[in-house]
N, C-alpha and C positions, 0 to 999 in steps of 0.2 A: 819448580825446577830451576836449574841455573840459567840465568840470563847472562851469558858470557859476552855479549856484545852491547856496547853503549852506543846509542845513535847520537851522533853529532849534528848540530845544525837543525835539529827539529824545532818547530816553533810551538809555543804554547798557544792555546786557543785564546782569541781576543787580541793577539799581537798583530801589529801592523806588518804588512808584507815588506820585504826589503825594497829599497828604492833603486838598488843596483839592477841593471838589465841582466836577465838570465841568459847564460850561453845556451847554445842549441842543445847540447847534452853534457850535463855536469854530473859526474859519478857521485853517488852518495858517499859521504865520509863517515867511516866507522872507526872506532878504536876498540881493540880486543883487550880484555883483561890479561894480566899476566898468568902464566901457567900456575904459579904459586897461589895467586888470588883465586883463579878459577878452582883449583883444587880444594882450597880451604872452604869455599862456599859449597861445593859439591859434598865434601866430607861431613859438614854440619847438617845438610839436608839428609844424608844417608843415616846419620846418627839419630835424627828425629823421625826416621821412618818414612820420609818422603821419597819413595821409590816407585818404580814402575816394572811390571813384568817385562822381560826382554821381547816377547811376542808383541806386547803393546807398542814398544818402541819401534819395532819393525813396521807395524801397521801405519803408524803416524808418519814415517819417512817416505811412504809411497804416495 
């Protein structure tokens, strides 16, 4: 399914931790895909039959 959020700042396994001291609470930085790019990806998934019944989507959201 569509992964419309790209995680920024995540470390690869095996990488060294940052030498900068962490702030007490630093919000996670994310970048959303543009609406056009998100639609393009979802449209291709739908054309390939990668869909879920609406009832299943409701079950996953709770």
